[in-house]
C-alpha distance (Angstrom), angle and dihedral (degrees) to the residues before:
residue distance angle dihedral
X1 . . .
X2 3.79 . .
X3 3.87 125.5 .
X4 3.79 89.9 -108.5
X5 3.81 95.5 56.7
X6 3.86 91.3 43.7
X7 3.76 90.0 54.8
X8 3.82 89.8 49.3
X9 3.79 91.0 50.3
X10 3.85 90.5 54.1
X11 3.78 96.7 51.3
X12 3.84 107.7 105.4
X13 3.85 117.1 -125.7
X14 3.86 89.9 -122.8
X15 3.73 89.8 59.7
X16 3.79 90.6 54.0
X17 3.78 90.8 48.6
X18 3.82 91.2 50.8
X19 3.80 92.0 48.3
X20 3.80 90.3 50.3
X21 3.79 92.3 49.3
X22 3.81 89.9 50.0
X23 3.74 92.2 49.9
X24 3.90 90.8 50.6
X25 3.89 91.4 50.5
X26 3.82 91.8 47.6
X27 3.88 90.6 48.7
X28 3.80 90.3 49.1
X29 3.78 93.4 49.2
X30 3.83 91.6 49.5
X31 3.78 90.4 49.1
X32 3.82 93.2 52.4
X33 3.82 93.9 46.2
X34 3.83 91.4 47.9
X35 3.76 93.7 48.6
X36 3.83 90.4 48.3
X37 3.73 90.3 48.7
X38 3.80 92.4 52.6
X39 3.82 100.6 40.2
X40 3.84 104.9 33.4
X41 3.72 104.0 58.7
X42 3.79 122.7 174.4
X43 3.88 92.5 -108.1
X44 3.82 91.7 57.2
X45 3.88 107.5 109.8
X46 3.77 120.1 -143.0
X47 3.86 117.4 -98.7
X48 3.85 107.3 -145.1
X49 3.74 125.6 -171.8
X50 3.85 121.6 176.5
X51 3.79 123.2 -139.9
X52 3.78 119.5 -165.2
X53 3.80 110.7 -132.5
X54 3.80 105.7 -178.5
X55 3.82 152.2 -43.6
X56 3.79 123.3 -112.2
X57 3.75 133.8 178.4
X58 3.84 113.7 -108.5
X59 3.82 134.3 -172.4
X60 3.71 94.4 -92.7
X61 3.74 102.1 25.9
X62 3.82 132.2 -54.5
X63 3.81 138.2 -30.1
X64 3.76 123.8 -148.5
X65 3.78 110.3 -156.9
X66 3.76 117.6 -151.5
X67 3.74 143.0 176.8
X68 3.81 125.9 -131.8
X69 3.71 111.7 -148.5
X70 3.78 121.2 -165.5
X71 3.81 110.8 -159.7
X72 3.74 95.6 178.6
X73 3.87 134.9 69.6
X74 3.77 97.0 -113.5
X75 3.84 118.1 94.7
X76 3.80 127.8 -128.0
X77 3.83 124.0 -146.9
X78 3.79 123.5 -171.5
X79 3.79 92.1 10.2
X80 3.85 110.0 -163.9
X81 3.85 112.9 -144.9
X82 3.81 119.3 -173.5
X83 3.79 126.9 -164.1
X84 3.83 122.7 -163.9
X85 3.71 119.6 -165.0
X86 3.82 115.6 -162.3
X87 3.75 120.2 -169.3
X88 3.88 121.2 180.0
X89 3.78 112.2 -98.3
X90 3.92 94.1 7.9
X91 3.76 135.4 92.7
X92 3.82 114.3 -95.5
X93 3.72 114.6 -98.3
X94 3.83 119.0 -137.0
X95 3.73 130.1 -156.8
X96 3.83 129.1 176.6
X97 3.79 133.0 -161.4
X98 3.82 132.3 -176.8
X99 3.82 120.7 -147.4
X100 3.84 111.7 -158.3
X101 3.74 99.2 -145.2
X102 3.78 140.3 -1.1
X103 3.72 112.3 -175.5
X104 3.90 123.4 -142.7
X105 3.85 108.8 -79.3
X106 3.86 87.0 3.4
X107 3.82 138.4 114.2
X108 3.85 138.2 -134.9
X109 3.69 134.0 -172.5
X110 3.76 132.2 -138.0
X111 3.80 145.0 152.4
X112 3.81 141.4 -124.6
X113 3.79 122.3 -148.6
X114 3.83 121.4 -141.3
X115 3.81 132.1 179.6
X116 3.76 92.7 -142.3
X117 3.77 131.7 51.4
X118 3.82 109.0 -91.7
X119 3.82 92.6 -158.6
X120 3.75 108.3 102.1
X121 3.81 93.0 19.3
X122 3.79 132.4 91.1
X123 3.83 108.1 -93.4
X124 3.77 121.4 -174.5
X125 3.85 120.8 -173.9
X126 3.71 121.7 -175.8
X127 3.82 140.4 154.7
X128 3.78 112.6 -107.4
X129 3.86 104.5 -177.3
X130 3.79 149.0 -22.0
X131 3.77 142.3 -167.5
X132 3.72 127.1 -123.8
X133 3.73 109.6 -113.4
């Protein structure tokens, strides 16, 4: 029996399992990093969609909570979100919020304040601009 085969015989099974799991984790991390490097170039702009989450009463009116979802690899800093509340027979009410940072393939939450109840009215929420970080 050689020294090499004797060393292999003495290596516990649990050590081989731990080494295999470590190798799988390392390969997975390298795959994710490589995919991000190839698909999320610096010139890829963010793709922001806004999803309304709910309406709550506030001290001076109502707050509409929303989630900004970035489905692209580019990041958005100082994301401007505008909400327009249209009620029949009244002037439209406008509210603006700024979200500091939305990472690529990430999400962020915010809120818009309105003096009137947005439930039962036409509410439009949309992103209007961002800065590159």
